A tleap script that builds the chain and sets N, CA, C and O, in Angstrom:
source leaprc.protein.ff14SB
mol = sequence {
  NMET ASN ALA ALA GLY LEU LEU LYS THR LEU
  GLN ARG LYS THR GLU THR VAL SER VAL GLU
  GLY MET GLY GLU PHE LEU VAL SER GLY LEU
  THR VAL SER GLU PHE PHE GLU VAL SER GLN
  HIE SER ASP ASN GLN ASP LEU PHE PHE ALA
  THR ALA ILE SER TYR GLY VAL LEU ASP SER
  LYS GLY ASN LYS MET PHE LYS PRO GLU HIE
  ALA LYS GLU LEU SER ASN THR SER ASN VAL
  SER PHE ILE VAL THR LEU GLY SER LYS VAL
  LEU GLU LEU SER GLN PRO THR ILE THR SER
  GLU LYS GLU ALA LYS CLYS
}
set mol.1.N position { 159.476 122.724 17.599 }
set mol.1.CA position { 159.185 122.064 16.273 }
set mol.1.C position { 158.806 123.097 15.478 }
set mol.1.O position { 158.415 124.153 15.974 }
set mol.2.N position { 158.886 122.887 14.049 }
set mol.2.CA position { 158.412 124.083 13.147 }
set mol.2.C position { 157.388 123.240 12.455 }
set mol.2.O position { 157.119 122.074 12.742 }
set mol.3.N position { 156.703 124.160 11.257 }
set mol.3.CA position { 155.621 123.496 10.592 }
set mol.3.C position { 156.021 122.447 9.687 }
set mol.3.O position { 155.295 121.492 9.408 }
set mol.4.N position { 157.471 122.679 9.117 }
set mol.4.CA position { 157.905 121.698 8.296 }
set mol.4.C position { 158.146 120.351 8.824 }
set mol.4.O position { 157.999 119.308 8.189 }
set mol.5.N position { 158.599 120.485 10.258 }
set mol.5.CA position { 158.957 119.103 10.759 }
set mol.5.C position { 157.748 118.341 11.140 }
set mol.5.O position { 157.723 117.111 11.084 }
set mol.6.N position { 156.489 119.246 11.628 }
set mol.6.CA position { 155.316 118.729 11.757 }
set mol.6.C position { 154.631 118.102 10.685 }
set mol.6.O position { 154.014 117.051 10.861 }
set mol.7.N position { 154.698 118.695 9.537 }
set mol.7.CA position { 154.020 118.209 8.264 }
set mol.7.C position { 154.723 116.858 7.838 }
set mol.7.O position { 154.149 115.937 7.258 }
set mol.8.N position { 155.989 116.880 8.196 }
set mol.8.CA position { 156.738 115.624 7.511 }
set mol.8.C position { 156.417 114.465 8.543 }
set mol.8.O position { 156.566 113.310 8.143 }
set mol.9.N position { 155.993 114.686 9.823 }
set mol.9.CA position { 155.558 113.742 10.702 }
set mol.9.C position { 154.136 113.224 10.386 }
set mol.9.O position { 153.730 112.081 10.595 }
set mol.10.N position { 153.498 114.180 9.888 }
set mol.10.CA position { 151.896 113.821 9.764 }
set mol.10.C position { 151.847 113.161 8.235 }
set mol.10.O position { 150.732 112.764 7.897 }
set mol.11.N position { 152.732 113.028 7.446 }
set mol.11.CA position { 152.561 112.471 6.137 }
set mol.11.C position { 152.236 111.033 6.158 }
set mol.11.O position { 152.899 110.411 6.987 }
set mol.12.N position { 151.405 110.341 5.477 }
set mol.12.CA position { 150.957 109.016 5.407 }
set mol.12.C position { 152.060 107.993 5.323 }
set mol.12.O position { 152.879 108.058 4.406 }
set mol.13.N position { 152.111 107.097 6.197 }
set mol.13.CA position { 153.251 106.133 6.369 }
set mol.13.C position { 152.855 105.005 5.491 }
set mol.13.O position { 151.655 104.736 5.438 }
set mol.14.N position { 153.772 104.247 4.733 }
set mol.14.CA position { 153.560 103.123 4.193 }
set mol.14.C position { 154.415 101.952 4.504 }
set mol.14.O position { 155.586 102.221 4.771 }
set mol.15.N position { 154.072 100.742 4.522 }
set mol.15.CA position { 154.762 99.658 4.989 }
set mol.15.C position { 154.413 98.344 4.326 }
set mol.15.O position { 153.294 98.218 3.829 }
set mol.16.N position { 155.384 97.251 4.278 }
set mol.16.CA position { 155.151 96.227 3.656 }
set mol.16.C position { 154.897 94.946 4.865 }
set mol.16.O position { 155.715 94.634 5.729 }
set mol.17.N position { 153.647 94.374 4.668 }
set mol.17.CA position { 153.200 93.567 5.739 }
set mol.17.C position { 153.112 92.089 5.026 }
set mol.17.O position { 152.701 91.820 3.897 }
set mol.18.N position { 153.587 91.284 5.964 }
set mol.18.CA position { 153.541 89.783 5.458 }
set mol.18.C position { 151.947 89.032 6.207 }
set mol.18.O position { 151.472 89.356 7.295 }
set mol.19.N position { 151.571 88.339 5.569 }
set mol.19.CA position { 150.395 87.704 5.891 }
set mol.19.C position { 150.688 86.157 5.703 }
set mol.19.O position { 150.705 85.766 4.536 }
set mol.20.N position { 150.909 85.268 6.662 }
set mol.20.CA position { 151.276 83.881 6.768 }
set mol.20.C position { 150.282 83.179 5.685 }
set mol.20.O position { 149.055 83.228 5.775 }
set mol.21.N position { 150.945 82.569 4.726 }
set mol.21.CA position { 150.167 81.929 3.789 }
set mol.21.C position { 149.603 82.604 2.562 }
set mol.21.O position { 149.160 81.965 1.608 }
set mol.22.N position { 149.637 83.963 2.625 }
set mol.22.CA position { 149.048 84.728 1.648 }
set mol.22.C position { 150.057 85.812 1.064 }
set mol.22.O position { 149.617 86.546 0.180 }
set mol.23.N position { 151.032 85.932 1.375 }
set mol.23.CA position { 152.049 86.788 1.042 }
set mol.23.C position { 152.117 88.139 1.624 }
set mol.23.O position { 151.486 88.520 2.610 }
set mol.24.N position { 152.941 88.824 0.920 }
set mol.24.CA position { 153.217 90.297 1.305 }
set mol.24.C position { 152.315 91.262 0.814 }
set mol.24.O position { 152.046 91.156 -0.383 }
set mol.25.N position { 151.724 92.280 1.515 }
set mol.25.CA position { 150.973 93.371 0.922 }
set mol.25.C position { 151.459 94.812 1.705 }
set mol.25.O position { 151.827 95.015 2.862 }
set mol.26.N position { 151.303 95.626 0.642 }
set mol.26.CA position { 151.818 97.143 0.794 }
set mol.26.C position { 150.685 97.949 1.424 }
set mol.26.O position { 149.696 98.129 0.714 }
set mol.27.N position { 150.690 98.474 2.691 }
set mol.27.CA position { 149.626 99.048 3.315 }
set mol.27.C position { 149.961 100.486 3.811 }
set mol.27.O position { 151.121 100.796 4.081 }
set mol.28.N position { 149.046 101.253 3.911 }
set mol.28.CA position { 149.328 102.712 4.096 }
set mol.28.C position { 148.211 103.137 5.443 }
set mol.28.O position { 147.259 102.452 5.816 }
set mol.29.N position { 148.574 104.216 5.907 }
set mol.29.CA position { 147.827 104.694 6.803 }
set mol.29.C position { 146.656 105.518 6.065 }
set mol.29.O position { 146.728 105.885 4.892 }
set mol.30.N position { 145.502 105.768 6.977 }
set mol.30.CA position { 144.147 106.432 6.184 }
set mol.30.C position { 144.336 107.804 6.287 }
set mol.30.O position { 145.069 108.297 7.145 }
set mol.31.N position { 143.604 108.572 5.309 }
set mol.31.CA position { 143.350 109.952 5.467 }
set mol.31.C position { 142.255 110.152 6.505 }
set mol.31.O position { 141.585 109.206 6.917 }
set mol.32.N position { 142.084 111.444 6.933 }
set mol.32.CA position { 141.013 111.812 7.986 }
set mol.32.C position { 139.666 111.289 7.356 }
set mol.32.O position { 139.009 110.493 8.028 }
set mol.33.N position { 139.227 111.658 6.175 }
set mol.33.CA position { 138.105 111.250 5.831 }
set mol.33.C position { 137.947 109.634 5.609 }
set mol.33.O position { 136.903 109.084 5.958 }
set mol.34.N position { 138.932 108.954 5.065 }
set mol.34.CA position { 138.974 107.270 5.265 }
set mol.34.C position { 138.631 107.053 6.675 }
set mol.34.O position { 137.551 106.549 6.983 }
set mol.35.N position { 139.571 107.439 7.614 }
set mol.35.CA position { 139.143 106.880 8.943 }
set mol.35.C position { 137.910 107.379 9.645 }
set mol.35.O position { 137.551 106.883 10.712 }
set mol.36.N position { 137.258 108.357 9.056 }
set mol.36.CA position { 135.878 108.469 9.679 }
set mol.36.C position { 134.995 107.525 8.926 }
set mol.36.O position { 134.115 107.001 9.609 }
set mol.37.N position { 135.040 107.236 7.802 }
set mol.37.CA position { 134.389 106.129 7.009 }
set mol.37.C position { 134.662 104.856 7.701 }
set mol.37.O position { 133.667 104.141 7.820 }
set mol.38.N position { 135.652 104.442 8.139 }
set mol.38.CA position { 135.994 103.135 8.765 }
set mol.38.C position { 135.447 103.236 10.081 }
set mol.38.O position { 134.959 102.227 10.589 }
set mol.39.N position { 135.465 104.411 10.752 }
set mol.39.CA position { 134.658 104.365 12.327 }
set mol.39.C position { 133.233 104.233 12.251 }
set mol.39.O position { 132.603 104.000 13.282 }
set mol.40.N position { 132.519 104.384 10.892 }
set mol.40.CA position { 130.980 104.291 10.940 }
set mol.40.C position { 130.703 102.855 11.213 }
set mol.40.O position { 129.595 102.478 11.596 }
set mol.41.N position { 131.840 101.946 10.989 }
set mol.41.CA position { 131.566 100.501 11.218 }
set mol.41.C position { 132.059 99.937 12.566 }
set mol.41.O position { 132.130 98.717 12.719 }
set mol.42.N position { 132.379 100.742 13.484 }
set mol.42.CA position { 132.837 100.563 14.730 }
set mol.42.C position { 131.846 99.226 15.606 }
set mol.42.O position { 132.312 98.478 16.465 }
set mol.43.N position { 130.672 99.218 15.187 }
set mol.43.CA position { 129.954 98.296 15.943 }
set mol.43.C position { 130.055 96.861 15.333 }
set mol.43.O position { 129.533 95.894 15.888 }
set mol.44.N position { 130.744 96.773 14.177 }
set mol.44.CA position { 131.021 95.335 13.402 }
set mol.44.C position { 132.515 95.276 13.244 }
set mol.44.O position { 133.116 95.928 12.391 }
set mol.45.N position { 133.007 94.579 13.983 }
set mol.45.CA position { 134.414 94.478 13.921 }
set mol.45.C position { 134.836 93.814 12.499 }
set mol.45.O position { 135.818 94.287 11.926 }
set mol.46.N position { 134.220 92.875 11.988 }
set mol.46.CA position { 134.556 92.414 10.686 }
set mol.46.C position { 134.606 93.545 9.613 }
set mol.46.O position { 135.593 93.763 8.909 }
set mol.47.N position { 133.319 94.309 9.559 }
set mol.47.CA position { 133.391 95.290 8.669 }
set mol.47.C position { 134.183 96.316 9.056 }
set mol.47.O position { 134.716 96.917 8.124 }
set mol.48.N position { 134.441 96.730 10.246 }
set mol.48.CA position { 135.529 97.602 10.575 }
set mol.48.C position { 136.929 97.505 9.893 }
set mol.48.O position { 137.384 98.382 9.158 }
set mol.49.N position { 137.468 96.516 10.170 }
set mol.49.CA position { 138.748 96.050 9.652 }
set mol.49.C position { 138.765 96.043 8.235 }
set mol.49.O position { 139.654 96.597 7.588 }
set mol.50.N position { 137.733 95.381 7.691 }
set mol.50.CA position { 137.620 95.237 6.154 }
set mol.50.C position { 137.693 96.638 5.627 }
set mol.50.O position { 138.419 96.932 4.677 }
set mol.51.N position { 137.033 97.382 6.171 }
set mol.51.CA position { 136.872 98.726 5.513 }
set mol.51.C position { 138.143 99.477 5.570 }
set mol.51.O position { 138.489 100.234 4.663 }
set mol.52.N position { 138.883 99.251 6.708 }
set mol.52.CA position { 140.145 99.710 6.949 }
set mol.52.C position { 141.195 99.161 5.685 }
set mol.52.O position { 141.902 99.940 5.046 }
set mol.53.N position { 141.159 97.771 5.466 }
set mol.53.CA position { 141.859 97.269 4.350 }
set mol.53.C position { 141.307 97.826 2.998 }
set mol.53.O position { 142.178 98.135 2.184 }
set mol.54.N position { 140.148 97.986 2.664 }
set mol.54.CA position { 139.700 98.594 1.507 }
set mol.54.C position { 140.262 99.772 1.173 }
set mol.54.O position { 140.603 99.980 0.009 }
set mol.55.N position { 140.430 100.690 2.150 }
set mol.55.CA position { 141.183 101.995 1.855 }
set mol.55.C position { 142.767 101.906 2.148 }
set mol.55.O position { 143.479 102.821 1.735 }
set mol.56.N position { 143.304 100.881 2.816 }
set mol.56.CA position { 144.936 101.079 3.132 }
set mol.56.C position { 145.675 100.249 2.442 }
set mol.56.O position { 146.889 100.443 2.375 }
set mol.57.N position { 145.032 99.096 1.757 }
set mol.57.CA position { 145.913 98.071 1.204 }
set mol.57.C position { 146.149 98.543 -0.240 }
set mol.57.O position { 145.179 98.757 -0.967 }
set mol.58.N position { 147.465 98.720 -0.696 }
set mol.58.CA position { 147.721 99.170 -1.945 }
set mol.58.C position { 148.512 98.243 -3.000 }
set mol.58.O position { 149.361 97.463 -2.569 }
set mol.59.N position { 148.255 98.318 -4.308 }
set mol.59.CA position { 148.900 97.386 -5.143 }
set mol.59.C position { 150.452 97.746 -5.339 }
set mol.59.O position { 150.908 98.659 -4.649 }
set mol.60.N position { 151.291 97.070 -6.251 }
set mol.60.CA position { 152.715 97.363 -6.488 }
set mol.60.C position { 152.954 98.693 -6.881 }
set mol.60.O position { 154.061 99.193 -6.681 }
set mol.61.N position { 151.986 99.362 -7.451 }
set mol.61.CA position { 152.010 100.710 -7.877 }
set mol.61.C position { 151.565 101.723 -7.169 }
set mol.61.O position { 151.504 102.874 -7.600 }
set mol.62.N position { 151.143 101.275 -5.764 }
set mol.62.CA position { 150.972 102.172 -4.906 }
set mol.62.C position { 149.431 102.717 -4.986 }
set mol.62.O position { 149.120 103.725 -4.351 }
set mol.63.N position { 148.638 102.134 -5.654 }
set mol.63.CA position { 147.150 102.508 -6.110 }
set mol.63.C position { 146.676 101.600 -5.196 }
set mol.63.O position { 147.321 100.604 -4.866 }
set mol.64.N position { 145.041 102.018 -4.544 }
set mol.64.CA position { 144.459 101.011 -3.791 }
set mol.64.C position { 144.099 99.838 -4.571 }
set mol.64.O position { 143.748 99.833 -5.750 }
set mol.65.N position { 144.227 98.822 -3.772 }
set mol.65.CA position { 143.952 97.571 -4.127 }
set mol.65.C position { 142.717 97.197 -4.359 }
set mol.65.O position { 142.409 96.578 -5.377 }
set mol.66.N position { 141.619 97.638 -3.155 }
set mol.66.CA position { 140.219 97.507 -3.282 }
set mol.66.C position { 139.484 98.785 -3.301 }
set mol.66.O position { 140.001 99.875 -3.056 }
set mol.67.N position { 138.166 98.576 -3.627 }
set mol.67.CA position { 137.462 99.919 -3.496 }
set mol.67.C position { 136.633 99.612 -2.356 }
set mol.67.O position { 136.456 98.478 -1.912 }
set mol.68.N position { 136.043 100.868 -1.825 }
set mol.68.CA position { 135.177 100.776 -0.557 }
set mol.68.C position { 134.111 99.680 -0.579 }
set mol.68.O position { 133.895 98.978 0.408 }
set mol.69.N position { 133.455 99.555 -1.726 }
set mol.69.CA position { 132.465 98.427 -1.920 }
set mol.69.C position { 132.910 97.014 -1.718 }
set mol.69.O position { 132.176 96.028 -1.663 }
set mol.70.N position { 134.186 97.048 -1.618 }
set mol.70.CA position { 134.685 95.391 -1.447 }
set mol.70.C position { 134.678 95.055 0.150 }
set mol.70.O position { 134.959 93.917 0.527 }
set mol.71.N position { 134.396 95.937 0.938 }
set mol.71.CA position { 134.601 95.802 2.220 }
set mol.71.C position { 133.671 94.764 2.922 }
set mol.71.O position { 134.060 93.989 3.796 }
set mol.72.N position { 132.486 94.832 2.472 }
set mol.72.CA position { 131.410 93.659 2.935 }
set mol.72.C position { 131.877 92.275 2.436 }
set mol.72.O position { 131.832 91.266 3.140 }
set mol.73.N position { 132.312 92.306 1.215 }
set mol.73.CA position { 132.789 91.020 0.764 }
set mol.73.C position { 134.091 90.589 1.365 }
set mol.73.O position { 134.190 89.380 1.578 }
set mol.74.N position { 135.157 91.387 1.692 }
set mol.74.CA position { 136.258 91.004 2.473 }
set mol.74.C position { 135.805 90.699 3.841 }
set mol.74.O position { 136.463 89.817 4.393 }
set mol.75.N position { 134.779 91.245 4.566 }
set mol.75.CA position { 134.283 90.882 5.871 }
set mol.75.C position { 133.882 89.654 5.954 }
set mol.75.O position { 134.148 88.972 6.944 }
set mol.76.N position { 133.138 89.162 4.862 }
set mol.76.CA position { 132.330 87.910 4.763 }
set mol.76.C position { 133.473 86.656 4.274 }
set mol.76.O position { 133.276 85.516 4.692 }
set mol.77.N position { 134.456 86.891 3.531 }
set mol.77.CA position { 135.184 85.852 2.816 }
set mol.77.C position { 136.650 85.681 3.260 }
set mol.77.O position { 137.293 84.656 3.033 }
set mol.78.N position { 137.089 86.664 3.853 }
set mol.78.CA position { 138.545 86.623 4.215 }
set mol.78.C position { 138.830 85.789 5.657 }
set mol.78.O position { 137.959 85.650 6.516 }
set mol.79.N position { 140.055 85.315 5.756 }
set mol.79.CA position { 140.286 84.681 6.917 }
set mol.79.C position { 140.677 85.665 7.999 }
set mol.79.O position { 140.974 86.837 7.767 }
set mol.80.N position { 140.656 85.103 9.202 }
set mol.80.CA position { 141.056 86.120 10.435 }
set mol.80.C position { 142.367 86.654 10.378 }
set mol.80.O position { 142.496 87.836 10.696 }
set mol.81.N position { 143.372 86.000 10.030 }
set mol.81.CA position { 144.822 86.301 9.905 }
set mol.81.C position { 145.016 87.572 8.877 }
set mol.81.O position { 145.737 88.543 9.109 }
set mol.82.N position { 144.297 87.385 7.800 }
set mol.82.CA position { 144.239 88.382 6.806 }
set mol.82.C position { 143.571 89.682 7.162 }
set mol.82.O position { 144.000 90.738 6.699 }
set mol.83.N position { 142.535 89.638 7.972 }
set mol.83.CA position { 141.630 90.863 8.287 }
set mol.83.C position { 142.584 91.492 9.377 }
set mol.83.O position { 143.033 92.620 9.176 }
set mol.84.N position { 142.876 90.866 10.412 }
set mol.84.CA position { 143.359 91.233 11.711 }
set mol.84.C position { 144.757 91.857 11.373 }
set mol.84.O position { 145.059 93.019 11.646 }
set mol.85.N position { 145.505 91.028 10.799 }
set mol.85.CA position { 146.969 91.498 10.580 }
set mol.85.C position { 146.985 92.758 9.607 }
set mol.85.O position { 147.697 93.716 9.911 }
set mol.86.N position { 146.277 92.781 8.533 }
set mol.86.CA position { 146.199 94.106 7.593 }
set mol.86.C position { 145.483 95.188 8.287 }
set mol.86.O position { 145.999 96.287 8.493 }
set mol.87.N position { 144.278 94.866 8.649 }
set mol.87.CA position { 143.354 96.064 9.350 }
set mol.87.C position { 144.308 96.650 10.309 }
set mol.87.O position { 144.725 97.795 10.133 }
set mol.88.N position { 144.679 95.932 11.314 }
set mol.88.CA position { 145.663 96.399 12.393 }
set mol.88.C position { 146.617 97.361 11.841 }
set mol.88.O position { 146.695 98.522 12.243 }
set mol.89.N position { 147.316 96.875 10.944 }
set mol.89.CA position { 148.549 97.622 10.601 }
set mol.89.C position { 148.260 99.009 9.759 }
set mol.89.O position { 149.006 99.979 9.891 }
set mol.90.N position { 147.177 99.022 8.930 }
set mol.90.CA position { 146.578 100.168 8.446 }
set mol.90.C position { 146.240 101.073 9.591 }
set mol.90.O position { 146.698 102.215 9.599 }
set mol.91.N position { 145.431 100.620 10.607 }
set mol.91.CA position { 145.105 101.642 11.583 }
set mol.91.C position { 146.252 102.081 12.563 }
set mol.91.O position { 146.173 103.135 13.194 }
set mol.92.N position { 147.335 101.213 12.665 }
set mol.92.CA position { 148.594 101.551 13.346 }
set mol.92.C position { 149.280 102.705 12.448 }
set mol.92.O position { 149.921 103.554 13.068 }
set mol.93.N position { 149.212 102.800 11.223 }
set mol.93.CA position { 149.914 103.576 10.239 }
set mol.93.C position { 149.419 105.065 10.139 }
set mol.93.O position { 150.004 106.090 9.791 }
set mol.94.N position { 147.984 104.795 10.618 }
set mol.94.CA position { 147.248 106.034 10.631 }
set mol.94.C position { 147.317 106.983 11.564 }
set mol.94.O position { 146.813 108.099 11.434 }
set mol.95.N position { 148.077 106.509 12.758 }
set mol.95.CA position { 148.430 107.421 13.732 }
set mol.95.C position { 149.800 107.820 13.909 }
set mol.95.O position { 150.704 107.045 14.219 }
set mol.96.N position { 149.938 109.169 13.684 }
set mol.96.CA position { 151.249 109.827 13.823 }
set mol.96.C position { 151.605 109.787 15.119 }
set mol.96.O position { 150.844 110.173 16.006 }
set mol.97.N position { 153.019 109.228 15.386 }
set mol.97.CA position { 153.567 109.262 16.701 }
set mol.97.C position { 154.861 110.271 16.467 }
set mol.97.O position { 155.577 110.277 15.466 }
set mol.98.N position { 154.982 111.070 17.562 }
set mol.98.CA position { 156.374 111.747 17.815 }
set mol.98.C position { 156.891 111.566 19.109 }
set mol.98.O position { 156.244 111.707 20.147 }
set mol.99.N position { 158.079 111.249 19.021 }
set mol.99.CA position { 158.546 110.886 20.493 }
set mol.99.C position { 159.659 112.041 20.952 }
set mol.99.O position { 160.165 112.056 22.074 }
set mol.100.N position { 159.882 112.764 20.165 }
set mol.100.CA position { 160.727 113.939 20.257 }
set mol.100.C position { 160.790 114.968 19.179 }
set mol.100.O position { 160.339 114.638 18.083 }
set mol.101.N position { 161.247 116.081 19.316 }
set mol.101.CA position { 161.431 117.253 18.487 }
set mol.101.C position { 162.559 116.729 17.291 }
set mol.101.O position { 162.599 117.119 16.124 }
set mol.102.N position { 163.425 115.764 17.927 }
set mol.102.CA position { 164.767 115.590 17.136 }
set mol.102.C position { 164.056 114.599 15.980 }
set mol.102.O position { 164.242 114.796 14.780 }
set mol.103.N position { 163.281 113.593 16.455 }
set mol.103.CA position { 162.653 112.685 15.514 }
set mol.103.C position { 161.766 113.465 14.366 }
set mol.103.O position { 161.618 113.077 13.207 }
set mol.104.N position { 161.265 114.539 14.899 }
set mol.104.CA position { 160.500 115.271 13.847 }
set mol.104.C position { 161.322 116.022 12.771 }
set mol.104.O position { 160.909 116.334 11.654 }
set mol.105.N position { 162.445 116.242 13.239 }
set mol.105.CA position { 163.504 116.898 12.279 }
set mol.105.C position { 164.184 116.017 11.415 }
set mol.105.O position { 164.710 116.531 10.428 }
set mol.106.N position { 164.279 114.875 11.564 }
set mol.106.CA position { 164.947 113.736 10.714 }
set mol.106.C position { 164.350 113.847 9.259 }
set mol.106.O position { 164.710 113.062 8.382 }
savepdb mol mol.pdb
quit
């Protein structure tokens, strides 16, 4: 694998996710600094997922929908499906996966 292939694989991924009864949301993986901020709340699952959502859910223009200070409100007011579905997808997209050198070259 070369540097260009690795850098392509490491780019943040974005995906549309459907939350039943709430619609579709554009989500993105986290940067390293955002991931470390999220991990500061690993002792509180509600706040952990809500913080991931505050960094990883985007509006239709690709801008962050929430500010980090919305995390506490999200953790207190959102339903389980919203928090778990979106938070899990943000964290999943934050993990680069390479199954083969061929995939990195795509």
